[in-house]
C-alpha positions in Angstrom: 129.2 84.9 85.6 127.8 88.1 86.7 127.6 90.8 84.0 129.6 94.1 84.8 129.4 97.7 83.3 132.2 100.2 84.1 131.2 103.8 83.4 133.7 106.5 83.8 134.5 109.8 81.8 138.1 109.0 82.5 139.5 106.9 80.0 142.6 106.0 81.9 140.7 105.2 85.2 138.4 102.7 83.1 141.1 101.0 81.6 142.9 100.7 85.3 139.7 99.6 86.4 139.7 96.6 84.0 143.4 95.7 84.2 143.5 95.5 88.1 141.5 92.5 88.4 141.6 89.3 86.8 137.7 89.3 86.3 137.0 86.1 85.1 138.9 84.5 87.9 136.4 86.4 90.1 133.1 84.9 88.2 132.5 88.1 86.8 132.4 89.2 82.5 132.7 93.2 81.6 130.2 93.4 79.1 130.5 97.4 78.2 132.3 100.3 79.2 130.9 103.7 79.0 132.5 107.9 79.1 129.4 109.4 79.6 126.4 109.5 81.5 123.8 109.1 78.6 126.1 105.9 77.1 126.1 104.3 80.5 122.1 104.3 80.4 122.0 103.1 77.0 124.1 100.1 77.7 122.6 99.4 81.2 119.2 99.3 79.8 120.6 97.1 76.4 122.6 94.7 78.3 120.5 94.5 81.7 124.0 93.6 83.7 124.1 92.4 87.4 126.5 95.2 88.7 127.4 98.4 87.2 130.8 100.8 88.4 129.3 104.4 88.1 131.3 107.3 88.3 128.9 110.1 90.0 130.2 113.1 87.8 130.1 112.7 84.3 129.2 114.7 81.2 125.9 114.5 79.8 124.1 112.9 82.8 125.3 112.7 86.7 125.7 109.1 87.9 122.8 109.7 90.2 120.4 110.5 87.3 121.8 107.1 85.2 120.6 105.4 88.7 117.3 107.6 88.7 116.4 106.8 84.7 117.6 103.0 85.4 115.3 102.2 88.2 112.4 103.7 86.5 113.2 102.1 83.3 113.1 98.8 84.7 116.8 98.0 85.8 115.5 97.3 89.2 117.9 94.0 89.7 121.0 95.9 88.5 123.8 96.7 91.5 125.1 100.0 91.7 128.7 100.6 93.0 129.1 104.4 92.9 132.6 105.7 92.4 133.9 109.4 92.9 136.4 111.8 93.3 134.8 114.0 95.6 134.6 114.1 99.1 131.4 115.6 99.5 128.9 113.1 101.3 125.5 114.6 99.8 126.9 112.8 96.7 127.1 109.3 98.6 124.2 110.1 100.7 122.3 110.4 97.5 123.4 107.4 96.1 122.8 105.0 98.9 119.2 106.6 99.5 118.8 105.2 95.2 120.0 101.9 96.2 124.0 101.7 95.6 125.4 98.9 97.6 128.9 100.5 97.7 130.5 103.9 97.7 134.1 104.1 96.4 136.3 107.2 96.6 139.0 107.6 94.1 141.7 106.2 94.2 140.7 102.8 95.3 142.9 99.8 95.8 141.9 96.6 93.7 141.4 95.0 97.2 138.6 97.8 97.5 136.9 97.0 94.5 136.9 93.5 95.1 135.4 93.9 98.2 132.6 96.1 97.1 131.7 93.6 94.2 131.9 91.0 96.5 129.3 92.9 98.7 127.1 93.6 95.5 127.2 90.0 94.4 126.1 88.9 98.1 123.3 91.3 98.0 122.2 90.7 94.2 118.7 89.6 93.8 118.9 86.1 92.8 120.9 85.0 96.2 118.7 87.5 98.2 115.7 84.8 97.0 117.4 82.0 99.1 117.1 84.5 102.5 113.7 82.8 103.4 112.5 81.3 106.7 112.9 78.0 104.7 116.8 77.9 104.4 119.1 76.0 107.5 120.2 78.1 110.2 123.5 77.2 109.1 123.1 78.7 105.7 121.7 81.8 107.0 124.8 82.3 109.4 126.9 81.9 105.9 125.1 84.9 104.6 125.8 87.1 108.0 129.2 86.1 108.0 132.0 88.4 107.9 133.9 87.1 105.1 131.1 86.0 103.0 131.6 88.7 100.6 135.2 87.1 99.8 136.1 84.8 97.2 139.9 84.7 96.8 139.3 81.9 94.5 136.5 81.4 91.7 136.9 78.1 89.4 135.6 80.3 86.5 136.8 78.0 83.6 134.9 75.1 85.0 131.6 77.1 85.8 131.7 77.7 81.9 132.3 74.3 81.3 129.7 73.2 83.8 126.8 75.5 82.3 127.9 74.3 78.9 127.3 70.8 79.7 124.1 71.5 81.5 122.9 73.3 78.2 124.0 70.2 76.1 122.0 68.0 78.9 125.4 65.5 78.9 124.4 64.5 82.2 127.5 62.6 83.5 129.9 65.4 82.1 127.6 67.6 84.1 128.0 65.7 87.8 131.8 65.4 87.0 132.3 69.3 86.6 130.2 69.7 89.7 132.2 67.5 91.8 135.2 69.5 90.4 133.7 72.6 91.3 133.6 71.6 94.5 136.6 70.1 95.0 138.3 73.4 94.1 136.1 75.9 96.0 136.8 73.6 99.3 140.7 73.4 98.7 141.4 76.7 97.1 139.3 78.7 99.6 140.6 79.1 103.3 136.7 79.5 105.0 133.2 77.7 104.4 132.0 81.5 103.7 134.1 82.2 100.9 133.5 78.2 99.2 129.6 79.9 100.1 130.2 82.9 98.0 131.4 80.8 95.3 128.3 78.7 95.3 126.2 81.9 95.2 128.3 82.8 92.2 127.7 79.4 90.3 124.0 79.6 91.5 123.3 82.6 90.0 125.2 82.1 86.8 123.1 79.1 86.1 120.0 81.0 87.2 120.5 83.9 84.2 121.7 80.9 81.8 118.3 79.3 82.3 116.3 82.7 82.6 117.6 83.3 79.1 115.8 80.4 77.8 112.5 81.3 79.7 113.2 78.6 82.7 113.3 79.1 86.5 115.2 77.2 89.1 113.8 77.3 92.5 114.5 80.0 94.9 115.7 77.6 97.8 118.2 74.8 96.7 118.4 73.8 100.6 114.6 72.6 101.3 115.4 69.1 101.5 115.4 67.1 105.0 118.5 67.9 107.0 120.6 64.8 108.5 122.0 65.0 112.1 125.1 66.2 112.5 125.4 68.0 109.0 127.6 70.7 108.5 127.7 73.6 106.5 130.0 72.4 104.2 127.8 69.4 103.8 125.1 71.6 102.9 126.9 73.8 100.0 127.9 70.7 98.8 124.1 69.2 98.4 123.0 72.8 97.4 125.3 72.5 94.7 124.1 69.3 93.3 120.7 70.3 93.8 121.1 72.9 91.4 122.6 71.2 88.7 119.9 68.3 89.0 117.1 70.8 88.9 118.8 72.5 86.0 119.0 69.5 84.3 115.7 68.5 84.2 114.2 72.1 83.6 116.6 71.8 80.6 115.4 68.2 79.3 112.1 70.4 77.9 111.7 69.6 74.4 109.3 72.8 73.8 110.0 73.8 70.2 111.6 77.5 70.9 113.5 76.3 73.7 115.1 73.2 72.1 115.9 75.4 69.2 117.7 78.3 71.1 119.4 75.4 73.2 120.7 73.6 69.9 122.1 77.2 68.6 124.1 77.5 71.7 125.2 74.3 71.5 126.4 74.3 68.1 128.0 77.8 68.6 129.9 76.7 71.9 131.4 73.7 69.9 132.1 75.3 66.8 133.5 79.0 67.3 136.5 78.4 65.7 134.7 77.9 62.5 132.6 80.3 60.2 129.7 81.2 61.8 126.5 82.8 60.3 123.0 83.7 60.7 122.0 81.7 57.9 124.2 78.7 58.6 122.8 78.5 62.0 119.7 78.8 60.8 119.9 76.2 58.3 121.3 74.0 60.9 118.0 74.0 63.0 115.8 74.2 60.3 114.3 77.9 61.0 114.3 81.2 58.7 117.2 83.4 59.6 115.0 86.3 60.3 112.5 83.7 62.5 116.1 82.8 64.6 117.7 86.4 64.9 114.2 87.8 66.7 113.7 84.5 68.6 117.6 84.6 69.8 117.4 88.0 70.8 114.3 88.0 72.5 115.0 84.6 74.5 118.8 85.3 74.9 118.9 89.1 75.5 121.3 89.8 72.9 122.0 89.4 69.4 123.6 86.2 67.6 126.4 87.9 66.6 126.9 89.4 69.9 126.7 85.9 71.9 129.2 84.4 69.0 131.5 87.4 69.8 131.3 86.8 73.7 131.9 82.7 73.4 134.9 83.2 71.1 136.9 86.0 73.3 135.7 83.8 76.5 138.0 81.2 74.8 140.4 83.6 73.8 140.7 85.2 77.3 141.9 81.3 78.1 144.1 81.0 75.4 146.1 84.4 76.2 147.4 82.8 79.5 149.5 80.6 77.2 152.9 82.7 76.4 153.5 80.3 73.8 150.7 81.3 71.3 151.3 84.6 69.5 148.1 87.0 68.8 147.7 85.6 65.5 147.4 82.0 66.9 145.0 82.7 69.4 142.8 84.9 66.9 142.7 81.9 64.3 142.2 79.6 67.1 138.8 81.6 68.1 137.3 81.9 64.6 139.1 85.6 63.4 141.8 85.0 60.3 142.4 88.6 60.6 144.3 89.7 64.0 143.0 93.5 63.8 139.7 92.1 63.7 140.0 90.1 66.6 141.5 93.0 68.7 138.6 95.3 67.7 136.3 92.5 68.4 138.3 91.6 72.0 138.4 95.2 73.0 134.6 95.7 72.2 133.7 92.9 74.5 136.3 93.3 77.3 137.1 96.9 77.0 140.9 96.5 76.6 142.9 94.9 73.7 144.1 91.6 73.7 147.7 92.8 74.4 146.6 94.9 77.6 144.6 91.7 79.1 147.7 89.5 78.4 150.1 91.7 80.4 147.3 92.1 83.1 147.6 88.6 83.5 151.8 88.6 83.5 151.5 91.5 86.4 149.0 89.4 88.7 151.2 86.5 88.3 154.0 88.5 89.6 152.4 89.8 92.2 
């Protein structure tokens, strides 16, 4: 998934932006929120997100200053969408000169926000690597299509399971999930360009998952010879299979540090509802807790505790869609026997409480 930070000094605006969209269904994970410029910059440098929704006028440091300092400090691959209640064009011009991909004027509708996010994803660093002379003309046409930034339906659950299967080196399961992903994006989106947008999200998600392990996908999954009468749809299908095959080959590496992290990630994803600690995970992979803590943070880009929290909250987000489960049921099923603590962690990870998230789901279903 693409990782997003929301920075706005108005609490209600932050909560509205979080609540108005089913982020997971659109291939996006909120990894942090900030109420002022300094906090925004700190989170950006720590999380290295793919996307930032950034208010122009915030206390302490303006959005323009945040962009400048983030770019200077190494957040070169972060895409900024600038949000402002001010109509002065000078702000928009400054933001665009700094590389902002979109400028949203408050108040805006959810579909305007999604359009901005899709454009940012479409133009982000990973898909842009494919824009070379080596890609087929049909794929170049999809990049330039008017609806290529739209993605009405994205199978986030299948993506998560597919990446988990790849990391666990479950070859047959990975193939089955790749086929499920392909079936969903072509049956539930109305155009090939929209399905291609889903492919870009999946490619970028797998790319980042491998990057955390020090592994790199090739920039062009469309390098195989093109068969006569080949269609854009068949090219996208082949592109997905190519990416999954290459990921599986890279992950077959048994280099000790990569293998250690893979085993920890696999164990956490299979035992998220159990009691997990640095000590018992280190024991599981036969290394010292100090070594594992340092290796995990350096390799994955977040602490082991943060990773466990993200896995549990992602699982909880799925369970919260079941109205028959109480918050206590959900909390216990993802490894939090204390409902109050579960709510605190959920809000820390997503920016909203479990109850607000459930209300958001109900609102989306009614509309």
